[in-house]
Structure formats: structure tokens, C-alpha cells
C-alpha positions, 0 to 999 in steps of 0.5 A: 162841432161840440165844444170841448174843455181840456184839463191838465191832470195836475189841475184836477189834483186836490192840494192840501194846505201848507198850514197846520195847527202847530199845537196839534202837529209839527212836521219837523218831528217827522223830518228825520224819518222822511229823510231816511225813508226817501233820500233824494226823492223830493217828490216822495217827501212832498207827498208824505208831508201832504198826507201828514198835514191832511191826517194830522194837521187839524185843518180838515175833519173830512175829505169833503172839507178838502174838496170844497176848499180846493173847489173854491181856490182852483179855477179848473175845478170850478170850470170843470164841474160848474158848482161845488155840489156836482164836484163833491157828488161825483161817483168817485168822491162818493166812493172815497167819502163814504168809506 
């Protein structure tokens, strides 16, 4: 029988750091808009905040940096792909990064 590895979907999702350069971006400036847009849908607020931190937070200059940071901190990604290069070079990532 062939060994199989199983992963939860949430283990393979890239996480955007909660830290942002406050000199560049302050999430509080967007909170009234996020609140008006989302109401009580907290999952939607969290997703919008993550996207804003990724694009405006000044921590990542490209998607590869986010992927590499997640690879180093997420055991499931390391277990699934073995090394960082196969993870970043998967067909899915090439399509996104090269856009």
C-alpha cells in the first residue's frame, strides 16, 4: 500500500502577516468602510484586512516573498512540498507570480 499524506485545506492557505509598516499603512483608516461594507460578516472583514495588509502593508514586494515566508512558518507546506523551490515553482504559483 502506498503511503498517503492528508492535509486540511486551511493548512495550505497562505497567511498574511498581521504586522504592517504603520508609516506606510494604517488599517484603522479603512475600518469605517470595512464595517459599512461587511456588517456582521466577520470572516469577510478578516479577508479584506488581509488583502489590504498584503497590498498596502509594505512587508511584501511580491507574492513569492509571501509564499516563502509561509513555507518557513507552516509545517504542512514544508511536509507537502519538501523544499521551498518545488513549492514556489508549482504550476499554480507560476501562473499567479508571472501575471
